[in-house]
Each structure stands twice: as structure tokens, then as C-alpha cells.
PyMOL CGO cylinders between C-alpha atoms (Angstrom):
from pymol import cmd
from pymol.cgo import CYLINDER

trace = [
    CYLINDER, -0.07, 0.04, -0.02, 1.46, 3.60, -1.14, 0.3, 1, 1, 1, 1, 1, 1,
    CYLINDER, 1.46, 3.60, -1.14, 1.45, 6.48, 1.96, 0.3, 1, 1, 1, 1, 1, 1,
    CYLINDER, 1.45, 6.48, 1.96, -0.17, 9.12, 1.54, 0.3, 1, 1, 1, 1, 1, 1,
    CYLINDER, -0.17, 9.12, 1.54, 1.93, 12.06, 0.90, 0.3, 1, 1, 1, 1, 1, 1,
    CYLINDER, 1.93, 12.06, 0.90, 1.31, 15.79, 2.45, 0.3, 1, 1, 1, 1, 1, 1,
    CYLINDER, 1.31, 15.79, 2.45, 3.61, 18.45, 1.79, 0.3, 1, 1, 1, 1, 1, 1,
    CYLINDER, 3.61, 18.45, 1.79, 3.65, 22.25, 3.26, 0.3, 1, 1, 1, 1, 1, 1,
    CYLINDER, 3.65, 22.25, 3.26, 2.45, 24.33, 0.22, 0.3, 1, 1, 1, 1, 1, 1,
    CYLINDER, 2.45, 24.33, 0.22, 2.80, 27.24, 1.85, 0.3, 1, 1, 1, 1, 1, 1,
    CYLINDER, 2.80, 27.24, 1.85, 4.90, 29.40, 4.80, 0.3, 1, 1, 1, 1, 1, 1,
    CYLINDER, 4.90, 29.40, 4.80, 3.58, 33.00, 4.68, 0.3, 1, 1, 1, 1, 1, 1,
    CYLINDER, 3.58, 33.00, 4.68, 5.63, 35.32, 5.40, 0.3, 1, 1, 1, 1, 1, 1,
    CYLINDER, 5.63, 35.32, 5.40, 8.30, 32.85, 4.80, 0.3, 1, 1, 1, 1, 1, 1,
    CYLINDER, 8.30, 32.85, 4.80, 10.64, 35.09, 6.95, 0.3, 1, 1, 1, 1, 1, 1,
    CYLINDER, 10.64, 35.09, 6.95, 11.07, 37.17, 9.51, 0.3, 1, 1, 1, 1, 1, 1,
    CYLINDER, 11.07, 37.17, 9.51, 13.85, 39.37, 11.44, 0.3, 1, 1, 1, 1, 1, 1,
    CYLINDER, 13.85, 39.37, 11.44, 15.27, 38.59, 15.24, 0.3, 1, 1, 1, 1, 1, 1,
    CYLINDER, 15.27, 38.59, 15.24, 13.01, 39.69, 17.34, 0.3, 1, 1, 1, 1, 1, 1,
    CYLINDER, 13.01, 39.69, 17.34, 9.90, 39.56, 15.58, 0.3, 1, 1, 1, 1, 1, 1,
    CYLINDER, 9.90, 39.56, 15.58, 6.33, 39.11, 17.27, 0.3, 1, 1, 1, 1, 1, 1,
    CYLINDER, 6.33, 39.11, 17.27, 4.13, 37.68, 14.25, 0.3, 1, 1, 1, 1, 1, 1,
    CYLINDER, 4.13, 37.68, 14.25, 1.55, 35.08, 12.93, 0.3, 1, 1, 1, 1, 1, 1,
    CYLINDER, 1.55, 35.08, 12.93, 2.96, 32.82, 10.12, 0.3, 1, 1, 1, 1, 1, 1,
    CYLINDER, 2.96, 32.82, 10.12, -0.01, 31.13, 8.01, 0.3, 1, 1, 1, 1, 1, 1,
    CYLINDER, -0.01, 31.13, 8.01, 1.12, 27.41, 7.18, 0.3, 1, 1, 1, 1, 1, 1,
    CYLINDER, 1.12, 27.41, 7.18, -0.92, 25.53, 4.47, 0.3, 1, 1, 1, 1, 1, 1,
    CYLINDER, -0.92, 25.53, 4.47, -0.99, 22.23, 3.51, 0.3, 1, 1, 1, 1, 1, 1,
    CYLINDER, -0.99, 22.23, 3.51, -1.81, 19.50, 0.39, 0.3, 1, 1, 1, 1, 1, 1,
    CYLINDER, -1.81, 19.50, 0.39, -3.90, 17.84, 2.67, 0.3, 1, 1, 1, 1, 1, 1,
    CYLINDER, -3.90, 17.84, 2.67, -5.86, 17.81, 5.80, 0.3, 1, 1, 1, 1, 1, 1,
    CYLINDER, -5.86, 17.81, 5.80, -3.99, 17.73, 8.95, 0.3, 1, 1, 1, 1, 1, 1,
    CYLINDER, -3.99, 17.73, 8.95, -5.51, 14.61, 11.49, 0.3, 1, 1, 1, 1, 1, 1,
    CYLINDER, -5.51, 14.61, 11.49, -5.69, 17.15, 14.63, 0.3, 1, 1, 1, 1, 1, 1,
    CYLINDER, -5.69, 17.15, 14.63, -4.22, 20.19, 15.31, 0.3, 1, 1, 1, 1, 1, 1,
    CYLINDER, -4.22, 20.19, 15.31, -0.62, 20.07, 14.59, 0.3, 1, 1, 1, 1, 1, 1,
    CYLINDER, -0.62, 20.07, 14.59, 2.82, 20.83, 16.50, 0.3, 1, 1, 1, 1, 1, 1,
    CYLINDER, 2.82, 20.83, 16.50, 4.64, 23.14, 14.77, 0.3, 1, 1, 1, 1, 1, 1,
    CYLINDER, 4.64, 23.14, 14.77, 8.26, 23.53, 14.65, 0.3, 1, 1, 1, 1, 1, 1,
    CYLINDER, 8.26, 23.53, 14.65, 9.83, 26.33, 12.64, 0.3, 1, 1, 1, 1, 1, 1,
    CYLINDER, 9.83, 26.33, 12.64, 13.64, 25.55, 13.72, 0.3, 1, 1, 1, 1, 1, 1,
    CYLINDER, 13.64, 25.55, 13.72, 15.94, 26.68, 16.41, 0.3, 1, 1, 1, 1, 1, 1,
    CYLINDER, 15.94, 26.68, 16.41, 15.54, 30.21, 17.84, 0.3, 1, 1, 1, 1, 1, 1,
    CYLINDER, 15.54, 30.21, 17.84, 11.80, 30.62, 16.60, 0.3, 1, 1, 1, 1, 1, 1,
    CYLINDER, 11.80, 30.62, 16.60, 9.41, 30.22, 19.83, 0.3, 1, 1, 1, 1, 1, 1,
    CYLINDER, 9.41, 30.22, 19.83, 5.84, 28.56, 18.62, 0.3, 1, 1, 1, 1, 1, 1,
    CYLINDER, 5.84, 28.56, 18.62, 3.62, 30.63, 21.17, 0.3, 1, 1, 1, 1, 1, 1,
    CYLINDER, 3.62, 30.63, 21.17, 0.58, 29.20, 20.03, 0.3, 1, 1, 1, 1, 1, 1,
    CYLINDER, 0.58, 29.20, 20.03, -1.15, 27.21, 17.14, 0.3, 1, 1, 1, 1, 1, 1,
    CYLINDER, -1.15, 27.21, 17.14, -5.08, 27.57, 15.53, 0.3, 1, 1, 1, 1, 1, 1,
    CYLINDER, -5.08, 27.57, 15.53, -6.55, 25.98, 12.91, 0.3, 1, 1, 1, 1, 1, 1,
    CYLINDER, -6.55, 25.98, 12.91, -8.08, 28.18, 10.04, 0.3, 1, 1, 1, 1, 1, 1,
    CYLINDER, -8.08, 28.18, 10.04, -8.76, 25.27, 7.92, 0.3, 1, 1, 1, 1, 1, 1,
    CYLINDER, -8.76, 25.27, 7.92, -8.52, 21.47, 7.40, 0.3, 1, 1, 1, 1, 1, 1,
    CYLINDER, -8.52, 21.47, 7.40, -5.01, 22.06, 5.31, 0.3, 1, 1, 1, 1, 1, 1,
    CYLINDER, -5.01, 22.06, 5.31, -4.00, 25.83, 7.18, 0.3, 1, 1, 1, 1, 1, 1,
    CYLINDER, -4.00, 25.83, 7.18, -2.99, 26.60, 10.78, 0.3, 1, 1, 1, 1, 1, 1,
    CYLINDER, -2.99, 26.60, 10.78, -2.09, 30.32, 11.83, 0.3, 1, 1, 1, 1, 1, 1,
    CYLINDER, -2.09, 30.32, 11.83, 0.96, 30.25, 14.33, 0.3, 1, 1, 1, 1, 1, 1,
    CYLINDER, 0.96, 30.25, 14.33, 2.01, 33.20, 16.95, 0.3, 1, 1, 1, 1, 1, 1,
    CYLINDER, 2.01, 33.20, 16.95, 6.15, 32.99, 16.91, 0.3, 1, 1, 1, 1, 1, 1,
    CYLINDER, 6.15, 32.99, 16.91, 8.71, 34.78, 18.68, 0.3, 1, 1, 1, 1, 1, 1,
    CYLINDER, 8.71, 34.78, 18.68, 12.23, 35.08, 16.85, 0.3, 1, 1, 1, 1, 1, 1,
    CYLINDER, 12.23, 35.08, 16.85, 14.99, 35.31, 19.34, 0.3, 1, 1, 1, 1, 1, 1,
    CYLINDER, 14.99, 35.31, 19.34, 16.98, 38.34, 19.33, 0.3, 1, 1, 1, 1, 1, 1,
    CYLINDER, 16.98, 38.34, 19.33, 20.09, 36.34, 19.24, 0.3, 1, 1, 1, 1, 1, 1,
    CYLINDER, 20.09, 36.34, 19.24, 18.04, 33.60, 16.38, 0.3, 1, 1, 1, 1, 1, 1,
    CYLINDER, 18.04, 33.60, 16.38, 21.22, 32.50, 14.02, 0.3, 1, 1, 1, 1, 1, 1,
    CYLINDER, 21.22, 32.50, 14.02, 20.57, 33.53, 10.08, 0.3, 1, 1, 1, 1, 1, 1,
    CYLINDER, 20.57, 33.53, 10.08, 19.04, 31.39, 7.73, 0.3, 1, 1, 1, 1, 1, 1,
    CYLINDER, 19.04, 31.39, 7.73, 16.97, 29.30, 6.40, 0.3, 1, 1, 1, 1, 1, 1,
    CYLINDER, 16.97, 29.30, 6.40, 15.09, 26.55, 8.42, 0.3, 1, 1, 1, 1, 1, 1,
    CYLINDER, 15.09, 26.55, 8.42, 13.08, 23.71, 7.49, 0.3, 1, 1, 1, 1, 1, 1,
    CYLINDER, 13.08, 23.71, 7.49, 9.14, 24.05, 8.38, 0.3, 1, 1, 1, 1, 1, 1,
    CYLINDER, 9.14, 24.05, 8.38, 8.13, 20.99, 10.14, 0.3, 1, 1, 1, 1, 1, 1,
    CYLINDER, 8.13, 20.99, 10.14, 4.57, 20.16, 11.26, 0.3, 1, 1, 1, 1, 1, 1,
    CYLINDER, 4.57, 20.16, 11.26, 3.33, 17.50, 13.33, 0.3, 1, 1, 1, 1, 1, 1,
    CYLINDER, 3.33, 17.50, 13.33, -0.41, 15.82, 12.99, 0.3, 1, 1, 1, 1, 1, 1,
    CYLINDER, -0.41, 15.82, 12.99, 0.07, 13.02, 14.65, 0.3, 1, 1, 1, 1, 1, 1,
    CYLINDER, 0.07, 13.02, 14.65, -0.03, 10.52, 11.70, 0.3, 1, 1, 1, 1, 1, 1,
    CYLINDER, -0.03, 10.52, 11.70, 2.36, 12.03, 9.73, 0.3, 1, 1, 1, 1, 1, 1,
    CYLINDER, 2.36, 12.03, 9.73, 5.24, 15.09, 9.74, 0.3, 1, 1, 1, 1, 1, 1,
    CYLINDER, 5.24, 15.09, 9.74, 4.37, 17.03, 6.90, 0.3, 1, 1, 1, 1, 1, 1,
    CYLINDER, 4.37, 17.03, 6.90, 7.47, 18.53, 5.54, 0.3, 1, 1, 1, 1, 1, 1,
    CYLINDER, 7.47, 18.53, 5.54, 8.12, 21.03, 2.05, 0.3, 1, 1, 1, 1, 1, 1,
    CYLINDER, 8.12, 21.03, 2.05, 8.42, 23.88, 2.95, 0.3, 1, 1, 1, 1, 1, 1,
    CYLINDER, 8.42, 23.88, 2.95, 11.69, 26.68, 4.14, 0.3, 1, 1, 1, 1, 1, 1,
    CYLINDER, 11.69, 26.68, 4.14, 11.16, 29.51, 6.43, 0.3, 1, 1, 1, 1, 1, 1,
]
cmd.load_cgo(trace, "trace")
């Protein structure tokens, strides 16, 4: 049996600056099984995740003032699978 693969289609905005407090919207190609856990990499603290639709979540984040610069992989865990496919 083939595995279902879901990808992150969009992460908006796709970048923030050190010290920013903002909201990021993540959209996946398939519905989340449940409210997911979101990881935006080291130095980006996820404060709250709110489901907007079957395939998108709004994430309240704080970027630490000392966070390293550069692209981080976005990882979303909905309890059934890890969803990846975008950088932040």
C-alpha cells in the first residue's frame, strides 16, 4: 500500500527578523488529522497554533533576538505524519 504524502504548500510570511513577534500561516496539501505541532527551527519559539481550515494553521511566533540567520525547515506533526516541504 502506498503512503499518503502531504507537503507544506506555503508558509507566509516565509521570513521574519530577529526579535520579531508575528503570525505565520502554514498551508498543507492535505487535511491535518488533528491540531498539529509546529516547529520552525532553532531560535523561533511557537507560542500558539490555531487551525484556520482543514489544511491551514495560524502560528503565533517569537523570533529570539539571538536567533541564527538563515533558512530553517518547517515541520508540522499532526499525530499521523510529519509534513515538510517549505523553508522559513
